[in-house]
C-alpha positions as CSV (number, residue, x, y, z in Angstrom):
1,X,0.0,0.0,0.0
2,X,1.1,3.6,-0.7
3,X,0.7,6.0,2.2
4,X,2.3,8.9,4.0
5,X,5.3,8.1,6.3
6,X,3.3,9.1,9.4
7,X,0.6,6.6,8.5
8,X,0.9,2.9,9.3
9,X,-0.7,0.8,6.7
10,X,-1.2,-2.4,8.8
11,X,-2.9,-0.4,11.5
12,X,-5.3,1.2,9.1
13,X,-6.1,-2.1,7.4
14,X,-6.7,-3.8,10.7
15,X,-9.2,-1.1,11.7
16,X,-11.0,-1.4,8.4
17,X,-11.2,-5.1,8.9
18,X,-12.7,-4.7,12.3
19,X,-15.3,-2.4,10.8
20,X,-16.0,-5.1,8.1
21,X,-15.2,-2.5,5.4
22,X,-12.1,-4.4,4.1
23,X,-11.6,-8.2,3.9
24,X,-8.7,-10.5,2.9
25,X,-9.0,-12.9,0.0
26,X,-6.6,-15.2,-1.8
27,X,-6.2,-13.7,-5.3
28,X,-3.5,-14.7,-7.9
29,X,-1.9,-17.1,-5.5
30,X,-1.4,-14.6,-2.6
31,X,-3.5,-13.0,0.1
32,X,-4.7,-9.5,-0.8
33,X,-6.9,-6.8,0.8
34,X,-10.1,-5.8,-1.0
35,X,-13.1,-3.6,-0.2
36,X,-15.8,-5.7,1.4
37,X,-18.4,-4.7,-1.2
38,X,-16.2,-6.2,-4.0
39,X,-16.2,-9.7,-2.6
40,X,-18.8,-10.9,-5.0
41,X,-17.0,-9.3,-7.9
42,X,-13.7,-11.1,-7.2
43,X,-15.5,-14.4,-6.6
44,X,-17.3,-14.3,-10.0
45,X,-14.3,-12.9,-11.9
46,X,-11.4,-15.0,-10.4
47,X,-13.1,-17.8,-8.5
48,X,-11.8,-16.5,-5.1
49,X,-13.6,-17.6,-2.0
50,X,-14.9,-14.7,0.2
51,X,-14.8,-14.9,4.0
52,X,-17.9,-15.7,5.9
53,X,-20.0,-13.2,7.7
54,X,-20.4,-10.7,4.9
55,X,-23.8,-9.1,4.1
56,X,-25.8,-10.8,1.3
57,X,-25.7,-7.6,-0.7
58,X,-21.9,-7.8,-1.0
59,X,-22.2,-11.4,-2.4
60,X,-24.7,-10.7,-5.1
61,X,-23.9,-12.0,-8.6
62,X,-21.8,-9.4,-10.6
63,X,-22.5,-8.6,-14.2
64,X,-19.4,-8.8,-16.6
65,X,-17.0,-9.2,-13.7
66,X,-13.8,-9.5,-15.8
67,X,-14.7,-6.4,-17.8
68,X,-15.4,-4.5,-14.6
69,X,-12.0,-5.5,-13.2
70,X,-10.3,-4.5,-16.5
71,X,-12.0,-1.1,-16.5
72,X,-11.1,-0.5,-12.9
73,X,-7.4,-1.4,-13.6
74,X,-7.4,1.0,-16.6
75,X,-8.9,3.9,-14.6
76,X,-6.3,3.6,-11.9
77,X,-3.2,3.1,-14.1
78,X,-1.5,4.9,-16.9
79,X,-0.8,3.2,-20.3
80,X,-0.3,-0.6,-19.6
81,X,0.5,-3.7,-21.5
82,X,-1.7,-6.8,-21.6
83,X,0.8,-8.8,-19.5
84,X,0.7,-6.3,-16.7
85,X,-3.0,-6.8,-15.9
86,X,-2.8,-10.5,-16.7
87,X,0.1,-11.0,-14.3
88,X,-1.8,-9.1,-11.5
89,X,-4.7,-11.4,-11.6
90,X,-3.0,-14.6,-13.0
91,X,-5.5,-14.7,-15.8
92,X,-5.4,-13.9,-19.6
93,X,-7.2,-10.6,-20.0
94,X,-6.4,-10.3,-23.8
95,X,-9.9,-11.1,-25.0
96,X,-11.5,-8.9,-22.4
97,X,-9.3,-5.9,-23.4
98,X,-10.0,-6.3,-27.1
99,X,-13.7,-6.4,-26.4
100,X,-13.5,-3.2,-24.3
101,X,-11.6,-1.5,-27.2
102,X,-14.4,-2.4,-29.6
103,X,-16.9,-0.9,-27.2
104,X,-14.8,2.3,-27.0
105,X,-14.0,1.9,-23.3
106,X,-10.3,1.5,-23.9
107,X,-7.9,2.9,-26.5
108,X,-4.7,1.2,-27.8
109,X,-1.5,2.6,-29.3
110,X,2.1,3.4,-28.7
111,X,1.5,5.8,-25.9
112,X,4.6,5.6,-23.7
113,X,7.9,7.3,-24.7
114,X,10.4,4.6,-25.6
115,X,7.8,1.9,-25.6
116,X,8.4,-1.3,-27.5
117,X,4.8,-2.3,-28.1
118,X,1.3,-1.0,-28.1
119,X,-0.3,-0.2,-24.8
120,X,-3.9,0.1,-23.4
121,X,-5.3,3.1,-21.7
122,X,-8.6,4.5,-20.4
123,X,-9.6,7.5,-22.6
124,X,-10.1,9.8,-19.7
125,X,-6.7,8.9,-18.2
126,X,-5.1,9.5,-21.6
127,X,-6.8,12.9,-21.8
128,X,-5.4,13.9,-18.3
129,X,-2.0,12.7,-19.3
130,X,-2.0,14.7,-22.5
131,X,-3.2,17.9,-20.7
132,X,-0.4,17.5,-18.1
133,X,2.2,16.9,-20.8
134,X,1.0,19.8,-22.9
135,X,1.1,22.1,-19.9
136,X,4.7,21.0,-19.2
137,X,5.7,21.6,-22.9
138,X,4.1,25.1,-22.8
139,X,6.2,26.1,-19.8
140,X,9.4,24.9,-21.5
141,X,9.2,27.4,-24.3
142,X,10.1,31.0,-23.5
143,X,8.5,33.6,-25.9
144,X,10.9,35.0,-28.5
145,X,11.0,38.6,-29.5
146,X,9.1,39.7,-32.6
147,X,12.2,40.1,-34.7
148,X,12.8,36.4,-34.2
149,X,9.5,35.7,-36.1
150,X,10.7,37.9,-39.0
151,X,13.9,35.8,-39.1
152,X,12.0,32.5,-38.8
153,X,9.4,32.9,-41.5
154,X,11.7,33.3,-44.6
155,X,13.7,30.3,-43.4
156,X,10.6,28.2,-42.7
157,X,9.2,29.0,-46.1
158,X,12.5,28.3,-47.9
159,X,13.1,31.7,-49.3
160,X,16.5,31.7,-51.1
161,X,17.1,28.2,-49.7
162,X,16.9,26.1,-52.8
163,X,19.7,25.8,-55.4
164,X,18.9,26.4,-59.0
165,X,19.9,22.8,-59.8
166,X,17.0,20.5,-59.6
167,X,14.3,23.2,-60.1
168,X,11.4,22.1,-62.2
169,X,7.8,21.1,-62.1
170,X,8.2,18.6,-59.3
171,X,9.8,21.2,-57.0
172,X,7.2,23.8,-57.9
173,X,4.4,21.3,-57.1
174,X,5.9,20.7,-53.6
175,X,6.3,24.3,-52.6
176,X,2.8,25.2,-53.8
177,X,1.2,22.8,-51.4
178,X,1.5,25.1,-48.3
179,X,0.8,28.2,-50.3
180,X,-2.7,27.1,-51.4
181,X,-5.5,29.5,-50.8
182,X,-3.1,32.5,-50.5
183,X,-4.4,35.4,-52.6
184,X,-1.6,37.3,-54.5
185,X,-1.4,39.3,-57.7
186,X,-0.3,37.1,-60.6
187,X,2.9,39.1,-61.2
188,X,3.8,38.7,-57.5
189,X,3.4,34.9,-57.7
190,X,5.7,34.6,-60.7
191,X,8.2,37.4,-60.0
192,X,8.5,37.5,-56.2
193,X,7.2,34.4,-54.5
194,X,7.8,31.3,-56.6
195,X,11.3,32.0,-58.0
196,X,12.7,32.8,-54.5
197,X,11.5,29.5,-53.2
198,X,12.2,27.2,-56.2
199,X,15.8,28.5,-56.9
200,X,14.8,29.0,-60.5
201,X,11.5,29.4,-62.2
202,X,10.0,29.1,-65.7
203,X,6.4,30.1,-66.6
204,X,6.2,26.9,-68.6
205,X,6.2,24.9,-65.3
206,X,3.1,26.7,-64.1
207,X,1.5,26.3,-67.5
208,X,2.1,22.6,-67.3
209,X,0.5,22.2,-63.9
210,X,-2.6,24.2,-65.0
211,X,-2.9,22.5,-68.4
212,X,-2.6,19.1,-66.8
213,X,-5.6,19.8,-64.5
214,X,-3.6,19.6,-61.3
215,X,-3.7,23.3,-60.4
216,X,-6.4,25.8,-60.7
217,X,-6.4,29.6,-60.1
218,X,-9.4,31.3,-58.4
219,X,-9.9,35.1,-58.4
220,X,-10.0,36.9,-55.0
221,X,-10.8,40.5,-56.0
222,X,-9.7,43.0,-58.6
223,X,-6.7,45.4,-58.0
224,X,-7.1,48.4,-60.3
225,X,-8.5,48.0,-63.8
226,X,-6.3,45.3,-65.4
227,X,-5.2,43.1,-62.5
228,X,-6.3,41.4,-59.4
229,X,-5.5,38.8,-56.8
230,X,-5.7,35.0,-57.4
231,X,-5.3,32.0,-55.1
232,X,-3.8,28.8,-56.4
233,X,-5.4,25.5,-55.4
234,X,-4.7,21.9,-56.3
235,X,-7.9,20.5,-57.8
236,X,-8.1,17.6,-55.3
237,X,-7.8,20.0,-52.3
238,X,-10.2,22.7,-53.5
239,X,-13.3,21.3,-51.9
240,X,-11.5,21.0,-48.6
241,X,-10.1,24.5,-48.5
242,X,-13.0,26.3,-50.1
243,X,-13.0,29.6,-52.0
244,X,-10.4,32.3,-51.0
245,X,-11.8,35.2,-49.0
246,X,-13.4,37.9,-51.2
247,X,-15.4,40.8,-49.8
248,X,-16.7,42.2,-53.1
249,X,-20.2,41.6,-54.4
250,X,-21.0,39.2,-57.3
251,X,-21.1,41.0,-60.7
252,X,-24.7,41.6,-61.8
253,X,-25.7,42.4,-65.3
254,X,-27.3,40.9,-68.4
255,X,-23.9,40.2,-70.0
256,X,-22.6,38.5,-66.8
257,X,-25.7,36.3,-66.7
258,X,-25.2,35.4,-70.3
259,X,-21.6,34.3,-69.7
260,X,-22.8,32.2,-66.7
261,X,-25.5,30.6,-68.7
262,X,-23.1,29.7,-71.5
263,X,-20.5,28.2,-69.2
264,X,-23.1,26.2,-67.4
265,X,-23.4,24.1,-70.6
266,X,-19.6,23.4,-70.4
267,X,-16.2,24.9,-70.7
268,X,-15.6,27.3,-73.7
269,X,-12.7,28.8,-75.6
270,X,-12.7,32.5,-76.1
271,X,-13.7,32.0,-79.7
272,X,-16.7,30.0,-78.6
273,X,-17.8,32.8,-76.2
274,X,-17.5,35.4,-79.0
275,X,-19.6,33.2,-81.3
276,X,-22.3,32.3,-78.8
277,X,-22.7,35.7,-77.1
278,X,-23.5,38.6,-79.5
279,X,-21.7,41.5,-78.0
280,X,-18.6,43.5,-78.8
281,X,-15.4,41.6,-77.8
282,X,-14.1,44.3,-75.5
283,X,-17.4,44.3,-73.5
284,X,-17.4,40.5,-73.4
285,X,-13.8,40.5,-72.1
286,X,-14.5,43.1,-69.4
287,X,-17.5,41.1,-68.2
288,X,-15.5,37.9,-68.3
289,X,-12.8,39.3,-66.1
290,X,-15.3,40.7,-63.7
291,X,-16.5,37.2,-63.1
292,X,-12.9,35.9,-62.9
293,X,-11.8,38.4,-60.3
294,X,-15.0,37.7,-58.3
295,X,-14.0,34.0,-58.2
296,X,-16.8,32.7,-60.4
297,X,-14.9,31.6,-63.5
298,X,-11.4,30.4,-64.2
299,X,-9.2,29.3,-67.1
300,X,-7.2,26.1,-67.5
301,X,-4.2,28.2,-68.6
302,X,-2.2,30.7,-66.6
303,X,-1.3,32.7,-69.6
304,X,-4.3,35.0,-69.6
305,X,-3.2,36.3,-66.2
306,X,0.1,37.5,-67.6
307,X,-1.4,39.4,-70.6
308,X,-2.9,42.9,-70.9
309,X,-6.6,42.4,-70.4
310,X,-8.0,44.9,-73.0
311,X,-5.7,44.2,-76.0
312,X,-7.9,41.5,-77.3
313,X,-10.5,43.9,-78.7
314,X,-7.8,45.6,-80.8
315,X,-6.5,42.2,-82.1
316,X,-10.0,41.0,-83.0
317,X,-10.7,44.1,-85.1
318,X,-7.6,43.8,-87.3
319,X,-8.8,43.1,-90.8
320,X,-7.2,40.4,-93.0
321,X,-8.0,37.7,-95.5
322,X,-9.6,34.8,-93.6
323,X,-7.8,32.1,-95.5
324,X,-4.4,33.8,-95.9
325,X,-1.4,31.6,-95.7
326,X,-0.1,33.5,-92.7
327,X,-2.1,33.4,-89.6
328,X,-1.2,34.9,-86.2
329,X,-1.1,32.5,-83.2
330,X,-3.7,33.0,-80.5
331,X,-2.9,35.8,-78.1
332,X,-2.0,34.8,-74.5
333,X,-5.1,36.6,-73.1
334,X,-7.4,34.3,-75.1
335,X,-5.7,31.0,-74.6
336,X,-7.2,28.1,-72.7
337,X,-10.8,27.2,-71.8
338,X,-13.0,29.2,-69.5
339,X,-15.2,27.4,-67.0
340,X,-17.3,27.9,-63.9
341,X,-15.6,27.4,-60.6
342,X,-18.6,26.2,-58.6
343,X,-18.1,22.5,-59.6
344,X,-14.7,22.5,-57.9
345,X,-16.3,23.1,-54.5
346,X,-19.2,20.7,-55.0
347,X,-19.6,17.9,-52.4
348,X,-17.5,19.8,-49.9
349,X,-17.0,18.1,-46.5
350,X,-18.8,19.4,-43.5
351,X,-17.7,22.5,-41.6
352,X,-15.5,20.7,-39.0
353,X,-13.3,18.7,-41.4
354,X,-12.9,21.8,-43.6
355,X,-11.7,23.9,-40.6
356,X,-9.3,21.1,-39.7
357,X,-7.8,21.1,-43.2
358,X,-7.5,24.9,-43.1
359,X,-5.8,24.8,-39.7
360,X,-3.3,22.2,-40.9
361,X,-2.6,24.3,-44.0
362,X,-1.9,27.5,-42.0
363,X,0.4,25.6,-39.7
364,X,2.3,24.2,-42.7
365,X,2.5,27.7,-44.3
366,X,3.4,29.8,-41.2
367,X,4.8,27.3,-38.7
368,X,3.3,29.4,-35.9
369,X,-0.3,30.5,-36.1
370,X,-1.6,33.4,-34.0
371,X,-4.8,35.5,-33.9
372,X,-3.0,38.2,-36.0
373,X,-2.0,35.6,-38.6
374,X,-5.5,34.4,-39.2
375,X,-6.9,38.0,-39.3
376,X,-4.2,38.9,-41.9
377,X,-5.3,36.0,-44.1
378,X,-8.9,37.3,-44.0
379,X,-10.3,33.9,-43.1
380,X,-14.1,34.0,-42.5
381,X,-14.9,33.4,-38.9
382,X,-11.4,34.6,-37.8
383,X,-9.3,32.9,-35.1
384,X,-12.4,31.8,-33.2
385,X,-13.6,29.7,-36.1
386,X,-10.3,27.8,-36.2
387,X,-9.6,27.6,-32.4
388,X,-11.5,24.4,-31.7
389,X,-9.7,22.5,-34.5
390,X,-6.3,23.9,-33.6
391,X,-7.0,22.7,-30.0
392,X,-7.9,19.2,-31.4
393,X,-4.6,19.2,-33.3
394,X,-2.9,20.0,-30.0
395,X,-4.6,17.1,-28.3
396,X,-3.5,14.8,-31.2
397,X,0.1,16.0,-30.7
398,X,0.2,17.5,-34.2
399,X,0.6,21.0,-32.9
400,X,1.5,22.7,-29.6
401,X,-0.2,25.6,-27.9
402,X,1.9,28.2,-26.0
403,X,3.2,31.7,-25.9
404,X,5.9,31.5,-28.5
405,X,6.2,35.2,-29.8
406,X,5.9,38.0,-27.3
407,X,3.5,40.8,-27.9
408,X,1.0,38.7,-29.9
409,X,-2.2,36.9,-28.9
410,X,-1.9,34.7,-25.9
411,X,-3.2,31.6,-27.7
412,X,-0.6,30.6,-30.2
413,X,-0.3,27.3,-32.0
414,X,2.8,25.9,-33.7
415,X,4.2,22.8,-35.2
416,X,6.9,21.1,-33.0
417,X,9.5,21.5,-35.8
418,X,8.7,25.2,-36.0
419,X,9.2,25.6,-32.2
420,X,12.6,23.9,-32.4
421,X,13.7,26.1,-35.3
422,X,12.4,29.3,-33.5
423,X,14.3,28.4,-30.4
424,X,17.4,27.6,-32.4
425,X,17.6,31.2,-33.7
426,X,20.3,33.0,-31.8
427,X,19.8,36.7,-31.2
428,X,23.5,37.3,-31.5
429,X,23.7,35.6,-34.9
430,X,23.7,38.1,-37.8
431,X,20.6,37.8,-40.0
432,X,22.0,40.2,-42.7
433,X,19.9,42.1,-45.2
434,X,16.8,40.7,-47.0
435,X,14.6,42.2,-49.7
436,X,11.1,40.8,-49.9
437,X,7.9,41.8,-51.7
438,X,5.6,43.5,-49.3
439,X,2.9,41.0,-49.9
440,X,5.2,37.9,-49.6
441,X,3.8,35.6,-46.9
442,X,7.4,35.4,-45.6
443,X,7.1,39.1,-44.7
444,X,5.3,39.3,-41.3
445,X,5.2,43.1,-41.2
446,X,1.9,44.7,-42.0
447,X,0.2,41.3,-41.2
448,X,1.2,39.4,-38.1
449,X,3.5,42.2,-37.0
450,X,2.8,45.9,-37.2
451,X,4.9,48.3,-39.4
452,X,7.3,50.4,-37.4
453,X,6.2,54.0,-36.7
454,X,8.5,57.0,-37.0
455,X,7.9,59.9,-34.7
456,X,9.9,62.3,-36.8
457,X,8.2,61.4,-40.1
458,X,6.1,64.3,-41.4
459,X,5.6,63.1,-45.0
460,X,2.3,61.3,-44.2
461,X,3.4,58.3,-46.2
462,X,2.9,54.9,-44.7
463,X,4.0,51.4,-45.8
464,X,1.3,49.0,-47.0
465,X,1.1,45.4,-48.2
466,X,0.3,46.2,-51.9
467,X,1.5,44.4,-55.1
468,X,4.7,45.9,-56.5
469,X,6.0,47.2,-53.2
470,X,9.1,45.9,-51.4
471,X,10.5,46.0,-48.0
472,X,14.2,45.8,-47.0
473,X,15.1,44.3,-43.6
474,X,18.4,44.5,-41.7
475,X,18.8,41.9,-38.9
476,X,15.1,41.1,-39.4
477,X,14.1,44.7,-38.7
478,X,12.3,46.6,-41.5
479,X,14.3,49.7,-42.4
480,X,13.4,50.7,-46.0
481,X,10.1,50.5,-48.0
482,X,10.0,50.7,-51.8
483,X,6.7,52.1,-53.0
484,X,4.7,50.5,-55.7
485,X,6.1,51.3,-59.1
486,X,9.6,51.9,-57.7
487,X,9.4,55.7,-57.8
488,X,9.6,56.4,-54.0
489,X,11.6,55.1,-51.0
490,X,10.4,55.4,-47.5
491,X,12.7,55.1,-44.5
492,X,11.1,53.1,-41.7
493,X,13.6,54.5,-39.1
494,X,15.5,57.8,-38.8
495,X,18.0,57.9,-41.7
496,X,21.6,57.1,-40.7
497,X,24.7,55.9,-42.4
498,X,24.8,52.8,-40.2
499,X,21.8,51.3,-41.9
500,X,21.1,53.3,-45.0
501,X,24.1,52.2,-47.0
502,X,23.7,48.4,-46.4
503,X,19.9,48.7,-47.1
504,X,20.5,50.5,-50.4
505,X,23.2,48.0,-51.3
506,X,20.8,45.1,-50.7
507,X,18.2,46.8,-52.8
508,X,20.6,47.4,-55.7
509,X,21.7,43.8,-55.5
510,X,18.1,42.7,-55.7
511,X,17.6,44.7,-58.8
512,X,20.7,43.3,-60.5
513,X,19.7,39.7,-59.6
514,X,16.3,40.3,-61.1
515,X,14.5,39.9,-57.8
516,X,13.3,43.5,-57.9
517,X,12.0,45.1,-61.2
518,X,13.6,48.3,-62.7
519,X,13.6,51.2,-60.3
520,X,13.2,54.9,-61.3
521,X,13.4,56.6,-57.9
522,X,12.2,60.2,-57.7
523,X,11.5,60.6,-54.0
524,X,13.1,59.7,-50.7
525,X,10.9,60.3,-47.7
526,X,8.7,62.4,-49.9
527,X,11.5,64.7,-50.9
528,X,13.3,64.8,-54.4
529,X,16.0,62.2,-54.3
530,X,18.3,64.0,-56.8
531,X,20.8,66.1,-54.8
532,X,20.0,64.3,-51.5
533,X,22.3,62.3,-49.3
534,X,20.4,59.1,-50.3
535,X,20.7,60.1,-53.9
536,X,24.5,60.4,-53.6
537,X,24.6,56.9,-52.1
538,X,22.4,55.5,-54.9
539,X,24.7,57.0,-57.6
540,X,27.7,55.5,-55.8
541,X,25.9,52.1,-56.0
542,X,25.4,52.3,-59.7
543,X,22.1,54.2,-60.3
544,X,22.1,56.4,-63.3
545,X,21.1,60.0,-62.9
546,X,18.6,61.9,-65.0
547,X,17.1,65.3,-64.3
548,X,14.3,64.0,-62.1
549,X,15.1,60.4,-61.1
550,X,17.8,57.8,-60.4
551,X,17.3,54.5,-62.4
552,X,18.7,51.0,-62.1
553,X,17.8,47.9,-64.0
554,X,19.0,44.3,-64.2
């Protein structure tokens, strides 16, 4: 018996025996103490002979005596093997345990660290053990500073981590898996995000995945007149992940309805739409792209996303002999077949499994998921909608909950590998300079983390996560923002020689490597750059001077 040092077990047992609350019975070849009311249970289960003088109610026939003993053993022990309970009662309990497993009263698996075989456990005991283990794990992880997250994300997502050798369709397919559902401008996908992760990139690889039916793009809102944001989904995963978030209203008009009606009969090439819908090509194309950016139609080619959207009208109006020997190839903007997106999301699973899939995807993409991360992704229902499934993943051991990054929401979930990598980042280890697109998911600023604020800034300009903008970080701290179009630079901290030169060097290197498009800088912090201190540094770094701007191209 287990008892406190000041308590004498034999004395307590003798007192209980005098009160007829405990009795001795011979069980498993040795004399043992049992509760008096269990005498009938041990008699029927093991054939033990109870002592005389017990009340008749204690000797009534017990129902399923072996199952009751097995349940009691499981409730009072942690994970155990079959031989442990069999040795205790000198009886083979294997068939009984298997029957309890089928009834859901026991679970079986490799539950103990370093175990050599599968063990049994009561479900409630297993839940208590998991809660205690998770509480211990949470205490082991001290929160990292926010800059550590900015160092962690590019490494976790493999930015600049792959060598050009071996790049191809297979590598592109692998790196697109965790990026599914992320809405970015097409040029950001192909210029900023995919090449930095694949080591090398060819548009033909994207075309191959789309043409083969593996990958599909879904519009997530227009950006300006001729562009928008698209999410990439593998066709087999689309019904699990659902449509990307889109706040706009569905296009409404007779022409939009005519396109929907035509595509309900099946996919159509551009020439089919022109022949079946009697309207000017330019009007037809504008309406078609309204539906595309609204996430209602898609194309089995990626080429239309790369082409100027309104040039087709001009091409269609060019006169020429119909059967001339020379015929122009189809323009990129009219390649591929157009189809409705709704069938991709048909037969979707119920809400719970879809939230589970989305939670797993966010963990794979970000490694660490916080309330701010979910809000930045624009997921319907927000963090509260995913919380229960994230908690289930913690219970299963897939994720851990804790306070990993200081200054963010208290409930944070992370993959174990992400926690280890975050803890392995040393604050004294230099991170160097990094140039990322402002909308790159590896850039946490403006999403999970706030942009820094300058008290001395009177220009009124603020950084934003917009397509075509870039951010330069030094030691994982954002220091320089390149405005969309490359005409303006915004210092994110008071200008100083200690950081301005290395930041501009990193930016110039990014342009020469083709990671940043041509720059024609006219302003620095809202002031003309020509004649400024920053302008002198840019000229020194190879920018060419013109009367109003400083330019650099690859």
